[in-house]
N, CA and C atoms of all chains as a GROMACS GRO file, in nm:
protein
  639
    1MET      N    1  21.195   4.623   6.263
    1MET     CA    2  21.210   4.649   6.407
    1MET      C    3  21.081   4.711   6.461
    2LYS      N    4  21.038   4.663   6.577
    2LYS     CA    5  20.920   4.720   6.640
    2LYS      C    6  20.960   4.779   6.776
    3ILE      N    7  20.932   4.906   6.793
    3ILE     CA    8  20.964   4.971   6.920
    3ILE      C    9  20.834   5.004   6.992
    4GLN      N   10  20.829   4.962   7.118
    4GLN     CA   11  20.710   4.992   7.199
    4GLN      C   12  20.749   5.086   7.312
    5ILE      N   13  20.673   5.193   7.324
    5ILE     CA   14  20.692   5.290   7.433
    5ILE      C   15  20.588   5.257   7.539
    6LEU      N   16  20.636   5.219   7.657
    6LEU     CA   17  20.545   5.177   7.763
    6LEU      C   18  20.527   5.291   7.862
    7GLY      N   19  20.404   5.333   7.879
    7GLY     CA   20  20.377   5.442   7.973
    7GLY      C   21  20.235   5.489   7.957
    8THR      N   22  20.183   5.545   8.064
    8THR     CA   23  20.041   5.580   8.063
    8THR      C   24  20.014   5.721   8.014
    9GLY      N   25  20.115   5.787   7.964
    9GLY     CA   26  20.090   5.916   7.899
    9GLY      C   27  20.140   6.038   7.973
   10CYS      N   28  20.230   6.016   8.067
   10CYS     CA   29  20.283   6.129   8.144
   10CYS      C   30  20.387   6.205   8.059
   11PRO      N   31  20.432   6.321   8.106
   11PRO     CA   32  20.530   6.398   8.029
   11PRO      C   33  20.658   6.319   7.998
   12LYS      N   34  20.703   6.236   8.092
   12LYS     CA   35  20.826   6.158   8.066
   12LYS      C   36  20.804   6.055   7.957
   13CYS      N   37  20.684   5.996   7.955
   13CYS     CA   38  20.653   5.899   7.849
   13CYS      C   39  20.655   5.968   7.713
   14LYS      N   40  20.597   6.087   7.711
   14LYS     CA   41  20.593   6.162   7.584
   14LYS      C   42  20.734   6.202   7.541
   15LYS      N   43  20.816   6.238   7.636
   15LYS     CA   44  20.954   6.276   7.606
   15LYS      C   45  21.032   6.156   7.551
   16LEU      N   46  21.007   6.039   7.610
   16LEU     CA   47  21.075   5.918   7.561
   16LEU      C   48  21.033   5.890   7.416
   17ALA      N   49  20.905   5.909   7.387
   17ALA     CA   50  20.858   5.888   7.250
   17ALA      C   51  20.923   5.988   7.154
   18GLU      N   52  20.934   6.111   7.197
   18GLU     CA   53  20.998   6.215   7.112
   18GLU      C   54  21.145   6.180   7.088
   19ASN      N   55  21.214   6.148   7.196
   19ASN     CA   56  21.357   6.116   7.184
   19ASN      C   57  21.379   5.992   7.096
   20THR      N   58  21.288   5.897   7.109
   20THR     CA   59  21.301   5.774   7.029
   20THR      C   60  21.284   5.806   6.881
   21ALA      N   61  21.186   5.889   6.850
   21ALA     CA   62  21.164   5.927   6.710
   21ALA      C   63  21.286   5.999   6.655
   22ALA      N   64  21.343   6.088   6.735
   22ALA     CA   65  21.463   6.161   6.692
   22ALA      C   66  21.581   6.066   6.675
   23ALA      N   67  21.592   5.970   6.765
   23ALA     CA   68  21.704   5.875   6.759
   23ALA      C   69  21.693   5.786   6.636
   24LEU      N   70  21.572   5.746   6.603
   24LEU     CA   71  21.552   5.663   6.483
   24LEU      C   72  21.597   5.738   6.359
   25GLN      N   73  21.560   5.865   6.356
   25GLN     CA   74  21.597   5.948   6.241
   25GLN      C   75  21.749   5.960   6.231
   26GLU      N   76  21.811   5.988   6.348
   26GLU     CA   77  21.955   6.005   6.351
   26GLU      C   78  22.029   5.876   6.316
   27ALA      N   79  21.973   5.765   6.363
   27ALA     CA   80  22.038   5.636   6.338
   27ALA      C   81  22.012   5.587   6.196
   28GLY      N   82  21.914   5.646   6.130
   28GLY     CA   83  21.881   5.602   5.995
   28GLY      C   84  21.817   5.464   5.995
   29VAL      N   85  21.744   5.436   6.100
   29VAL     CA   86  21.680   5.305   6.113
   29VAL      C   87  21.529   5.325   6.106
   30SER      N   88  21.463   5.240   6.031
   30SER     CA   89  21.317   5.252   6.027
   30SER      C   90  21.257   5.148   6.123
   31ALA      N   91  21.152   5.190   6.189
   31ALA     CA   92  21.089   5.101   6.287
   31ALA      C   93  20.943   5.138   6.302
   32GLU      N   94  20.868   5.039   6.341
   32GLU     CA   95  20.728   5.064   6.376
   32GLU      C   96  20.726   5.104   6.524
   33ILE      N   97  20.661   5.216   6.553
   33ILE     CA   98  20.652   5.260   6.694
   33ILE      C   99  20.510   5.241   6.743
   34GLU      N  100  20.500   5.174   6.858
   34GLU     CA  101  20.369   5.153   6.919
   34GLU      C  102  20.371   5.208   7.061
   35LYS      N  103  20.269   5.282   7.098
   35LYS     CA  104  20.259   5.330   7.236
   35LYS      C  105  20.168   5.234   7.313
   36VAL      N  106  20.219   5.182   7.422
   36VAL     CA  107  20.142   5.089   7.506
   36VAL      C  108  20.107   5.163   7.634
   37SER      N  109  19.979   5.192   7.653
   37SER     CA  110  19.941   5.278   7.766
   37SER      C  111  19.854   5.208   7.870
   38GLU      N  112  19.805   5.089   7.839
   38GLU     CA  113  19.723   5.018   7.936
   38GLU      C  114  19.815   4.952   8.040
   39VAL      N  115  19.786   4.976   8.167
   39VAL     CA  116  19.872   4.924   8.274
   39VAL      C  117  19.884   4.771   8.267
   40ALA      N  118  19.773   4.705   8.237
   40ALA     CA  119  19.777   4.558   8.230
   40ALA      C  120  19.870   4.510   8.118
   41GLU      N  121  19.870   4.583   8.008
   41GLU     CA  122  19.957   4.546   7.897
   41GLU      C  123  20.103   4.576   7.931
   42ILE      N  124  20.124   4.691   7.999
   42ILE     CA  125  20.261   4.728   8.039
   42ILE      C  126  20.318   4.623   8.134
   43ALA      N  127  20.232   4.576   8.225
   43ALA     CA  128  20.277   4.479   8.326
   43ALA      C  129  20.325   4.349   8.262
   44LYS      N  130  20.275   4.318   8.145
   44LYS     CA  131  20.318   4.194   8.077
   44LYS      C  132  20.467   4.198   8.040
   45PHE      N  133  20.521   4.319   8.033
   45PHE     CA  134  20.663   4.333   8.000
   45PHE      C  135  20.751   4.318   8.124
   46LYS      N  136  20.686   4.305   8.241
   46LYS     CA  137  20.758   4.288   8.369
   46LYS      C  138  20.848   4.406   8.401
   47VAL      N  139  20.806   4.524   8.362
   47VAL     CA  140  20.882   4.643   8.401
   47VAL      C  141  20.831   4.690   8.537
   48LEU      N  142  20.922   4.740   8.618
   48LEU     CA  143  20.883   4.794   8.749
   48LEU      C  144  20.843   4.939   8.737
   49PHE      N  145  20.912   5.010   8.650
   49PHE     CA  146  20.892   5.154   8.640
   49PHE      C  147  20.871   5.195   8.494
   50THR      N  148  20.784   5.292   8.475
   50THR     CA  149  20.770   5.352   8.342
   50THR      C  150  20.819   5.496   8.349
   51PRO      N  151  20.853   5.560   8.238
   51PRO     CA  152  20.842   5.508   8.103
   51PRO      C  153  20.944   5.398   8.074
   52ALA      N  154  20.908   5.315   7.979
   52ALA     CA  155  20.999   5.209   7.938
   52ALA      C  156  20.994   5.194   7.787
   53LEU      N  157  21.095   5.128   7.736
   53LEU     CA  158  21.104   5.110   7.591
   53LEU      C  159  21.144   4.965   7.562
   54ALA      N  160  21.070   4.903   7.474
   54ALA     CA  161  21.102   4.766   7.433
   54ALA      C  162  21.128   4.764   7.283
   55ILE      N  163  21.228   4.687   7.245
   55ILE     CA  164  21.257   4.667   7.103
   55ILE      C  165  21.236   4.520   7.070
   56ASP      N  166  21.148   4.496   6.976
   56ASP     CA  167  21.111   4.360   6.938
   56ASP      C  168  21.078   4.275   7.061
   57GLY      N  169  21.007   4.336   7.153
   57GLY     CA  170  20.956   4.265   7.270
   57GLY      C  171  21.051   4.260   7.388
   58GLU      N  172  21.174   4.306   7.370
   58GLU     CA  173  21.272   4.301   7.479
   58GLU      C  174  21.288   4.440   7.541
   59VAL      N  175  21.270   4.447   7.673
   59VAL     CA  176  21.279   4.576   7.741
   59VAL      C  177  21.425   4.622   7.744
   60LYS      N  178  21.447   4.742   7.694
   60LYS     CA  179  21.583   4.797   7.689
   60LYS      C  180  21.603   4.911   7.788
   61VAL      N  181  21.493   4.979   7.821
   61VAL     CA  182  21.500   5.094   7.912
   61VAL      C  183  21.377   5.088   8.003
   62ALA      N  184  21.397   5.118   8.131
   62ALA     CA  185  21.281   5.127   8.222
   62ALA      C  186  21.309   5.236   8.325
   63GLY      N  187  21.209   5.317   8.349
   63GLY     CA  188  21.215   5.414   8.458
   63GLY      C  189  21.296   5.538   8.430
   64LYS      N  190  21.335   5.559   8.307
   64LYS     CA  191  21.412   5.680   8.278
   64LYS      C  192  21.395   5.719   8.131
   65VAL      N  193  21.441   5.838   8.101
   65VAL     CA  194  21.433   5.887   7.964
   65VAL      C  195  21.575   5.913   7.915
   66PRO      N  196  21.633   5.818   7.844
   66PRO     CA  197  21.769   5.841   7.792
   66PRO      C  198  21.769   5.954   7.689
   67ASP      N  199  21.884   6.019   7.676
   67ASP     CA  200  21.892   6.123   7.572
   67ASP      C  201  21.900   6.057   7.434
   68VAL      N  202  21.891   6.140   7.332
   68VAL     CA  203  21.885   6.088   7.195
   68VAL      C  204  22.011   6.008   7.162
   69LYS      N  205  22.127   6.057   7.208
   69LYS     CA  206  22.254   5.989   7.180
   69LYS      C  207  22.253   5.845   7.234
   70LYS      N  208  22.206   5.830   7.358
   70LYS     CA  209  22.201   5.697   7.420
   70LYS      C  210  22.100   5.608   7.346
   71LEU      N  211  21.988   5.667   7.306
   71LEU     CA  212  21.887   5.588   7.234
   71LEU      C  213  21.938   5.544   7.098
   72VAL      N  214  22.019   5.628   7.034
   72VAL     CA  215  22.080   5.589   6.907
   72VAL      C  216  22.166   5.463   6.928
   73GLU      N  217  22.243   5.464   7.035
   73GLU     CA  218  22.328   5.347   7.068
   73GLU      C  219  22.242   5.222   7.086
   74ILE      N  220  22.134   5.238   7.163
   74ILE     CA  221  22.046   5.123   7.192
   74ILE      C  222  21.982   5.071   7.064
   75ILE      N  223  21.936   5.163   6.982
   75ILE     CA  224  21.869   5.124   6.857
   75ILE      C  225  21.968   5.058   6.761
   76LYS      N  226  22.087   5.116   6.749
   76LYS     CA  227  22.186   5.058   6.657
   76LYS      C  228  22.229   4.919   6.704
   77ALA      N  229  22.243   4.904   6.836
   77ALA     CA  230  22.282   4.773   6.890
   77ALA      C  231  22.174   4.669   6.861
   78ALA      N  232  22.049   4.712   6.873
   78ALA     CA  233  21.938   4.618   6.848
   78ALA      C  234  21.926   4.586   6.699
   79ALA      N  235  21.960   4.685   6.616
   79ALA     CA  236  21.948   4.665   6.471
   79ALA      C  237  22.058   4.571   6.419
   80GLY      N  238  22.164   4.561   6.497
   80GLY     CA  239  22.271   4.468   6.464
   80GLY      C  240  22.367   4.517   6.359
   81MET      N  241  19.241   5.977   7.914
   81MET     CA  242  19.364   5.900   7.936
   81MET      C  243  19.400   5.898   8.085
   82ALA      N  244  19.448   5.787   8.131
   82ALA     CA  245  19.480   5.776   8.273
   82ALA      C  246  19.597   5.867   8.309
   83ASP      N  247  19.591   5.919   8.429
   83ASP     CA  248  19.703   5.998   8.480
   83ASP      C  249  19.796   5.905   8.554
   84CYS      N  250  19.913   5.881   8.497
   84CYS     CA  251  20.004   5.782   8.556
   84CYS      C  252  20.049   5.825   8.694
   85CYS      N  253  20.051   5.955   8.718
   85CYS     CA  254  20.103   6.002   8.847
   85CYS      C  255  20.011   5.966   8.962
   86SER      N  256  19.889   5.928   8.932
   86SER     CA  257  19.799   5.890   9.040
   86SER      C  258  19.786   5.738   9.050
   87THR      N  259  19.877   5.667   8.982
   87THR     CA  260  19.874   5.522   8.989
   87THR      C  261  19.885   5.477   9.134
   88PRO      N  262  19.792   5.396   9.183
   88PRO     CA  263  19.800   5.354   9.322
   88PRO      C  264  19.922   5.267   9.349
   89LYS      N  265  19.967   5.266   9.475
   89LYS     CA  266  20.087   5.190   9.511
   89LYS      C  267  20.073   5.041   9.479
   90ALA      N  268  19.949   4.992   9.483
   90ALA     CA  269  19.929   4.849   9.461
   90ALA      C  270  19.945   4.811   9.314
   91ALA      N  271  19.948   4.912   9.225
   91ALA     CA  272  19.961   4.881   9.083
   91ALA      C  273  20.095   4.814   9.057
   92PRO      N  274  20.100   4.724   8.958
   92PRO     CA  275  20.224   4.650   8.933
   92PRO      C  276  20.334   4.735   8.872
   93VAL      N  277  20.300   4.849   8.818
   93VAL     CA  278  20.400   4.933   8.752
   93VAL      C  279  20.388   5.074   8.808
   94ASP      N  280  20.502   5.134   8.840
   94ASP     CA  281  20.502   5.271   8.889
   94ASP      C  282  20.553   5.364   8.781
   95CYS      N  283  20.481   5.473   8.761
   95CYS     CA  284  20.530   5.576   8.671
   95CYS      C  285  20.631   5.662   8.747
   96CYS      N  286  20.738   5.697   8.681
   96CYS     CA  287  20.843   5.772   8.748
   96CYS      C  288  20.821   5.923   8.744
   97CYS      N  289  20.713   5.966   8.682
   97CYS     CA  290  20.697   6.112   8.671
   97CYS      C  291  20.652   6.172   8.802
   98GLY      N  292  20.595   6.091   8.891
   98GLY     CA  293  20.540   6.146   9.014
   98GLY      C  294  20.636   6.148   9.130
   99GLY      N  295  20.752   6.089   9.119
   99GLY     CA  296  20.844   6.088   9.232
   99GLY      C  297  20.958   5.992   9.207
  100GLU      N  298  21.033   5.964   9.312
  100GLU     CA  299  21.150   5.880   9.298
  100GLU      C  300  21.112   5.732   9.287
  101SER      N  301  21.187   5.660   9.206
  101SER     CA  302  21.173   5.515   9.201
  101SER      C  303  21.284   5.456   9.288
  102VAL      N  304  21.245   5.375   9.384
  102VAL     CA  305  21.340   5.322   9.482
  102VAL      C  306  21.333   5.170   9.483
  103LEU      N  307  21.449   5.107   9.475
  103LEU     CA  308  21.456   4.961   9.487
  103LEU      C  309  21.530   4.924   9.614
  104ILE      N  310  21.487   4.814   9.675
  104ILE     CA  311  21.549   4.765   9.798
  104ILE      C  312  21.607   4.626   9.770
  105PHE      N  313  21.734   4.610   9.802
  105PHE     CA  314  21.798   4.480   9.787
  105PHE      C  315  21.846   4.432   9.924
  106ALA      N  316  21.819   4.308   9.954
  106ALA     CA  317  21.863   4.249  10.080
  106ALA      C  318  21.952   4.130  10.050
  107CYS      N  319  22.052   4.107  10.136
  107CYS     CA  320  22.138   3.990  10.112
  107CYS      C  321  22.058   3.862  10.135
  108SER      N  322  21.959   3.869  10.224
  108SER     CA  323  21.870   3.754  10.252
  108SER      C  324  21.949   3.626  10.283
  109GLY      N  325  22.062   3.643  10.349
  109GLY     CA  326  22.154   3.531  10.369
  109GLY      C  327  22.108   3.429  10.472
  110GLY      N  328  22.183   3.320  10.482
  110GLY     CA  329  22.147   3.207  10.568
  110GLY      C  330  22.192   3.221  10.711
  111SER      N  331  22.146   3.327  10.774
  111SER     CA  332  22.179   3.352  10.914
  111SER      C  333  22.070   3.443  10.970
  112ASN      N  334  22.074   3.463  11.101
  112ASN     CA  335  21.974   3.554  11.159
  112ASN      C  336  21.982   3.693  11.098
  113VAL      N  337  22.104   3.744  11.080
  113VAL     CA  338  22.116   3.881  11.028
  113VAL      C  339  22.078   3.889  10.879
  114GLY      N  340  22.106   3.783  10.806
  114GLY     CA  341  22.065   3.778  10.665
  114GLY      C  342  21.913   3.778  10.653
  115GLN      N  343  21.850   3.697  10.737
  115GLN     CA  344  21.704   3.691  10.733
  115GLN      C  345  21.640   3.819  10.786
  116LEU      N  346  21.712   3.886  10.874
  116LEU     CA  347  21.664   4.018  10.921
  116LEU      C  348  21.656   4.116  10.804
  117THR      N  349  21.755   4.112  10.717
  117THR     CA  350  21.751   4.203  10.601
  117THR      C  351  21.631   4.171  10.513
  118ASN      N  352  21.602   4.042  10.500
  118ASN     CA  353  21.488   3.999  10.417
  118ASN      C  354  21.356   4.050  10.475
  119GLU      N  355  21.340   4.031  10.606
  119GLU     CA  356  21.216   4.076  10.671
  119GLU      C  357  21.202   4.228  10.666
  120ALA      N  358  21.312   4.297  10.690
  120ALA     CA  359  21.307   4.444  10.686
  120ALA      C  360  21.274   4.493  10.545
  121ALA      N  361  21.331   4.428  10.444
  121ALA     CA  362  21.303   4.467  10.306
  121ALA      C  363  21.155   4.449  10.274
  122LYS      N  364  21.097   4.342  10.323
  122LYS     CA  365  20.953   4.319  10.303
  122LYS      C  366  20.871   4.429  10.368
  123LYS      N  367  20.909   4.462  10.493
  123LYS     CA  368  20.835   4.567  10.566
  123LYS      C  369  20.849   4.702  10.496
  124LEU      N  370  20.969   4.732  10.449
  124LEU     CA  371  20.991   4.860  10.382
  124LEU      C  372  20.910   4.867  10.253
  125ASP      N  373  20.903   4.756  10.183
  125ASP     CA  374  20.822   4.751  10.061
  125ASP      C  375  20.675   4.772  10.096
  126GLN      N  376  20.629   4.698  10.195
  126GLN     CA  377  20.487   4.711  10.234
  126GLN      C  378  20.454   4.851  10.285
  127GLY      N  379  20.556   4.917  10.340
  127GLY     CA  380  20.536   5.053  10.390
  127GLY      C  381  20.550   5.160  10.283
  128GLY      N  382  20.577   5.118  10.161
  128GLY     CA  383  20.582   5.214  10.050
  128GLY      C  384  20.716   5.286  10.035
  129VAL      N  385  20.819   5.237  10.106
  129VAL     CA  386  20.950   5.303  10.097
  129VAL      C  387  21.015   5.276   9.961
  130GLY      N  388  20.995   5.157   9.909
  130GLY     CA  389  21.050   5.120   9.779
  130GLY      C  390  21.004   4.981   9.743
  131LYS      N  391  21.054   4.932   9.632
  131LYS     CA  392  21.019   4.797   9.590
  131LYS      C  393  21.131   4.701   9.627
  132PHE      N  394  21.096   4.596   9.701
  132PHE     CA  395  21.192   4.491   9.733
  132PHE      C  396  21.218   4.414   9.603
  133TYR      N  397  21.345   4.407   9.563
  133TYR     CA  398  21.377   4.343   9.436
  133TYR      C  399  21.479   4.233   9.456
  134CYS      N  400  21.495   4.151   9.355
  134CYS     CA  401  21.567   4.025   9.369
  134CYS      C  402  21.718   4.041   9.346
  135LEU      N  403  21.794   4.029   9.452
  135LEU     CA  404  21.940   4.042   9.441
  135LEU      C  405  21.998   3.929   9.355
  136ALA      N  406  21.938   3.812   9.365
  136ALA     CA  407  21.989   3.698   9.286
  136ALA      C  408  21.977   3.726   9.137
  137GLY      N  409  21.873   3.799   9.098
  137GLY     CA  410  21.856   3.835   8.957
  137GLY      C  411  21.967   3.925   8.908
  138ILE      N  412  22.017   4.009   8.998
  138ILE     CA  413  22.130   4.097   8.961
  138ILE      C  414  22.258   4.014   8.954
  139GLY      N  415  22.276   3.928   9.053
  139GLY     CA  416  22.394   3.840   9.052
  139GLY      C  417  22.396   3.751   8.929
  140GLY      N  418  22.277   3.710   8.886
  140GLY     CA  419  22.264   3.623   8.769
  140GLY      C  420  22.264   3.699   8.638
  141ASP      N  421  22.272   3.832   8.647
  141ASP     CA  422  22.277   3.917   8.527
  141ASP      C  423  22.158   3.891   8.435
  142ILE      N  424  22.040   3.883   8.496
  142ILE     CA  425  21.917   3.860   8.418
  142ILE      C  426  21.882   3.992   8.348
  143ALA      N  427  21.876   3.989   8.216
  143ALA     CA  428  21.869   4.114   8.137
  143ALA      C  429  21.754   4.205   8.180
  144GLY      N  430  21.635   4.154   8.186
  144GLY     CA  431  21.519   4.237   8.220
  144GLY      C  432  21.530   4.295   8.360
  145MET      N  433  21.585   4.219   8.450
  145MET     CA  434  21.599   4.267   8.588
  145MET      C  435  21.707   4.373   8.598
  146MET      N  436  21.810   4.357   8.517
  146MET     CA  437  21.915   4.460   8.513
  146MET      C  438  21.858   4.593   8.462
  147VAL      N  439  21.775   4.585   8.359
  147VAL     CA  440  21.715   4.707   8.304
  147VAL      C  441  21.629   4.775   8.410
  148ASN      N  442  21.550   4.696   8.481
  148ASN     CA  443  21.467   4.753   8.587
  148ASN      C  444  21.552   4.820   8.695
  149ALA      N  445  21.658   4.751   8.736
  149ALA     CA  446  21.743   4.806   8.842
  149ALA      C  447  21.813   4.934   8.797
  150GLU      N  448  21.854   4.936   8.673
  150GLU     CA  449  21.920   5.057   8.621
  150GLU      C  450  21.825   5.175   8.614
  151GLY      N  451  21.695   5.146   8.613
  151GLY     CA  452  21.596   5.253   8.606
  151GLY      C  453  21.562   5.314   8.741
  152ALA      N  454  21.613   5.257   8.849
  152ALA     CA  455  21.580   5.310   8.981
  152ALA      C  456  21.655   5.440   9.008
  153ASP      N  457  21.586   5.535   9.070
  153ASP     CA  458  21.653   5.660   9.109
  153ASP      C  459  21.743   5.637   9.230
  154ARG      N  460  21.697   5.553   9.322
  154ARG     CA  461  21.775   5.526   9.444
  154ARG      C  462  21.772   5.377   9.473
  155ILE      N  463  21.882   5.329   9.528
  155ILE     CA  464  21.891   5.188   9.565
  155ILE      C  465  21.929   5.178   9.712
  156ILE      N  466  21.848   5.101   9.784
  156ILE     CA  467  21.877   5.072   9.925
  156ILE      C  468  21.934   4.930   9.930
  157ALA      N  469  22.048   4.914   9.995
  157ALA     CA  470  22.108   4.781  10.007
  157ALA      C  471  22.120   4.745  10.155
  158LEU      N  472  22.080   4.625  10.188
  158LEU     CA  473  22.086   4.577  10.326
  158LEU      C  474  22.170   4.450  10.331
  159ASP      N  475  22.278   4.456  10.407
  159ASP     CA  476  22.362   4.338  10.427
  159ASP      C  477  22.350   4.293  10.571
  160GLY      N  478  22.355   4.162  10.590
  160GLY     CA  479  22.349   4.109  10.725
  160GLY      C  480  22.481   4.129  10.798
  161CYS      N  481  22.591   4.109  10.726
  161CYS     CA  482  22.722   4.116  10.791
  161CYS      C  483  22.823   4.183  10.697
  162ASP      N  484  22.945   4.195  10.745
  162ASP     CA  485  23.043   4.270  10.666
  162ASP      C  486  23.105   4.190  10.551
  163VAL      N  487  23.057   4.071  10.528
  163VAL     CA  488  23.095   4.001  10.404
  163VAL      C  489  23.039   4.080  10.286
  164ALA      N  490  22.928   4.147  10.310
  164ALA     CA  491  22.874   4.248  10.217
  164ALA      C  492  22.834   4.193  10.080
  165CYS      N  493  22.766   4.081  10.081
  165CYS     CA  494  22.727   4.018   9.953
  165CYS      C  495  22.636   4.109   9.870
  166ALA      N  496  22.543   4.177   9.935
  166ALA     CA  497  22.451   4.265   9.859
  166ALA      C  498  22.530   4.380   9.797
  167ARG      N  499  22.612   4.445   9.879
  167ARG     CA  500  22.688   4.560   9.827
  167ARG      C  501  22.778   4.518   9.710
  168LYS      N  502  22.848   4.407   9.729
  168LYS     CA  503  22.942   4.363   9.625
  168LYS      C  504  22.870   4.321   9.497
  169THR      N  505  22.755   4.259   9.513
  169THR     CA  506  22.677   4.218   9.395
  169THR      C  507  22.633   4.341   9.317
  170LEU      N  508  22.585   4.442   9.389
  170LEU     CA  509  22.537   4.564   9.323
  170LEU      C  510  22.654   4.641   9.260
  171GLU      N  511  22.765   4.647   9.332
  171GLU     CA  512  22.882   4.718   9.278
  171GLU      C  513  22.932   4.651   9.151
  172ARG      N  514  22.933   4.519   9.152
  172ARG     CA  515  22.978   4.446   9.034
  172ARG      C  516  22.888   4.472   8.913
  173ALA      N  517  22.763   4.500   8.942
  173ALA     CA  518  22.667   4.529   8.834
  173ALA      C  519  22.663   4.678   8.801
  174ASN      N  520  22.752   4.756   8.862
  174ASN     CA  521  22.755   4.901   8.840
  174ASN      C  522  22.624   4.969   8.877
  175LEU      N  523  22.563   4.921   8.985
  175LEU     CA  524  22.439   4.982   9.034
  175LEU      C  525  22.473   5.061   9.161
  176PRO      N  526  22.468   5.193   9.154
  176PRO     CA  527  22.509   5.273   9.269
  176PRO      C  528  22.411   5.264   9.386
  177ILE      N  529  22.467   5.250   9.505
  177ILE     CA  530  22.386   5.237   9.626
  177ILE      C  531  22.370   5.375   9.690
  178SER      N  532  22.246   5.411   9.722
  178SER     CA  533  22.220   5.541   9.786
  178SER      C  534  22.210   5.530   9.937
  179CYS      N  535  22.171   5.414   9.985
  179CYS     CA  536  22.150   5.396  10.130
  179CYS      C  537  22.195   5.254  10.164
  180TYR      N  538  22.282   5.243  10.264
  180TYR     CA  539  22.341   5.112  10.292
  180TYR      C  540  22.346   5.086  10.442
  181VAL      N  541  22.301   4.968  10.482
  181VAL     CA  542  22.306   4.931  10.624
  181VAL      C  543  22.359   4.788  10.636
  182VAL      N  544  22.450   4.769  10.733
  182VAL     CA  545  22.499   4.635  10.766
  182VAL      C  546  22.444   4.602  10.905
  183VAL      N  547  22.370   4.495  10.916
  183VAL     CA  548  22.298   4.464  11.040
  183VAL      C  549  22.393   4.446  11.159
  184THR      N  550  22.505   4.378  11.137
  184THR     CA  551  22.597   4.357  11.250
  184THR      C  552  22.656   4.489  11.300
  185ASP      N  553  22.664   4.588  11.213
  185ASP     CA  554  22.711   4.721  11.256
  185ASP      C  555  22.610   4.789  11.347
  186GLU      N  556  22.487   4.738  11.343
  186GLU     CA  557  22.380   4.797  11.425
  186GLU      C  558  22.366   4.725  11.558
  187GLY      N  559  22.462   4.637  11.588
  187GLY     CA  560  22.466   4.574  11.720
  187GLY      C  561  22.400   4.438  11.731
  188VAL      N  562  22.362   4.380  11.617
  188VAL     CA  563  22.303   4.246  11.621
  188VAL      C  564  22.413   4.145  11.592
  189GLU      N  565  22.426   4.045  11.679
  189GLU     CA  566  22.532   3.946  11.660
  189GLU      C  567  22.488   3.840  11.558
  190LYS      N  568  22.579   3.806  11.469
  190LYS     CA  569  22.547   3.707  11.366
  190LYS      C  570  22.554   3.566  11.423
  191GLY      N  571  22.457   3.484  11.385
  191GLY     CA  572  22.460   3.344  11.425
  191GLY      C  573  22.392   3.259  11.319
  192HIS      N  574  22.427   3.134  11.315
  192HIS     CA  575  22.361   3.048  11.216
  192HIS      C  576  22.231   2.993  11.275
  193HIS      N  577  22.140   3.085  11.296
  193HIS     CA  578  22.004   3.050  11.342
  193HIS      C  579  21.912   3.154  11.280
  194PHE      N  580  21.784   3.134  11.295
  194PHE     CA  581  21.690   3.223  11.228
  194PHE      C  582  21.593   3.288  11.325
  195ALA      N  583  21.637   3.299  11.449
  195ALA     CA  584  21.552   3.361  11.552
  195ALA      C  585  21.567   3.512  11.543
  196ILE      N  586  21.473   3.575  11.478
  196ILE     CA  587  21.476   3.722  11.469
  196ILE      C  588  21.349   3.776  11.532
  197SER      N  589  21.362   3.893  11.590
  197SER     CA  590  21.246   3.949  11.661
  197SER      C  591  21.185   4.064  11.581
  198ASP      N  592  21.060   4.092  11.612
  198ASP     CA  593  20.991   4.206  11.550
  198ASP      C  594  21.065   4.336  11.581
  199GLU      N  595  21.122   4.341  11.702
  199GLU     CA  596  21.194   4.463  11.742
  199GLU      C  597  21.318   4.484  11.655
  200GLU      N  598  21.388   4.375  11.628
  200GLU     CA  599  21.508   4.387  11.542
  200GLU      C  600  21.469   4.432  11.401
  201VAL      N  601  21.360   4.377  11.350
  201VAL     CA  602  21.315   4.416  11.216
  201VAL      C  603  21.275   4.564  11.217
  202ALA      N  604  21.199   4.603  11.319
  202ALA     CA  605  21.156   4.743  11.328
  202ALA      C  606  21.276   4.836  11.342
  203GLY      N  607  21.376   4.792  11.418
  203GLY     CA  608  21.496   4.873  11.437
  203GLY      C  609  21.571   4.894  11.307
  204LEU      N  610  21.580   4.788  11.227
  204LEU     CA  611  21.650   4.799  11.098
  204LEU      C  612  21.572   4.891  11.002
  205CYS      N  613  21.440   4.876  11.002
  205CYS     CA  614  21.358   4.964  10.916
  205CYS      C  615  21.376   5.110  10.958
  206ALA      N  616  21.377   5.132  11.089
  206ALA     CA  617  21.392   5.268  11.139
  206ALA      C  618  21.527   5.326  11.100
  207ARG      N  619  21.630   5.242  11.103
  207ARG     CA  620  21.765   5.288  11.064
  207ARG      C  621  21.767   5.329  10.917
  208VAL      N  622  21.702   5.250  10.833
  208VAL     CA  623  21.695   5.284  10.691
  208VAL      C  624  21.621   5.417  10.673
  209GLN      N  625  21.509   5.429  10.741
  209GLN     CA  626  21.429   5.553  10.729
  209GLN      C  627  21.510   5.674  10.774
  210GLU      N  628  21.590   5.653  10.880
  210GLU     CA  629  21.674   5.760  10.932
  210GLU      C  630  21.777   5.803  10.827
  211LEU      N  631  21.838   5.704  10.761
  211LEU     CA  632  21.939   5.736  10.659
  211LEU      C  633  21.878   5.802  10.536
  212LEU      N  634  21.754   5.768  10.508
  212LEU     CA  635  21.688   5.825  10.391
  212LEU      C  636  21.640   5.967  10.415
  213ALA      N  637  21.621   6.001  10.542
  213ALA     CA  638  21.560   6.132  10.576
  213ALA      C  639  21.654   6.248  10.540
   0.00000   0.00000   0.00000
């Protein structure tokens, strides 16, 4: 699984990265995490708002920072 | 590193750390009042009030568009008439509306023509701004 955190480095982007790392640990799922901070690269995901999170190229969250519990749900659903 | 909070309005992506993320949905229907919502939504977008977004994408349950819509802090919905296609589409998608205007409630008579005036568009934009204030 590859998780991409889309955002240019603001506090909310950092919080999303922190929550995602915690959620991965809680879910017991291993994943490669990549931070995508270039606006042109972020735009390729067709997100309107950042921070955003994509799993295996599919945007799952945009414009908000879900709590760890919600991210665990998202990650487990994506892991199948 | 770039400061996302200073991202210019023209940028394709807005960072949410600097303020509210607002989406505008218009019924854009096949009548003067429907087209009025479309024109007003364009003006509101160009004026920086929010991003005009695709109601059909919500009706079609397009995954990426749903994720974007769910990320908005506020949603403005504009319906031409009380059939309320925009409101019902958003409600069905569980997207809460923060600001809602029905054009016929504002005194514009619905007709199957597309003759809309700049004054009507400006009036609808002003009504939205009033509700948001």
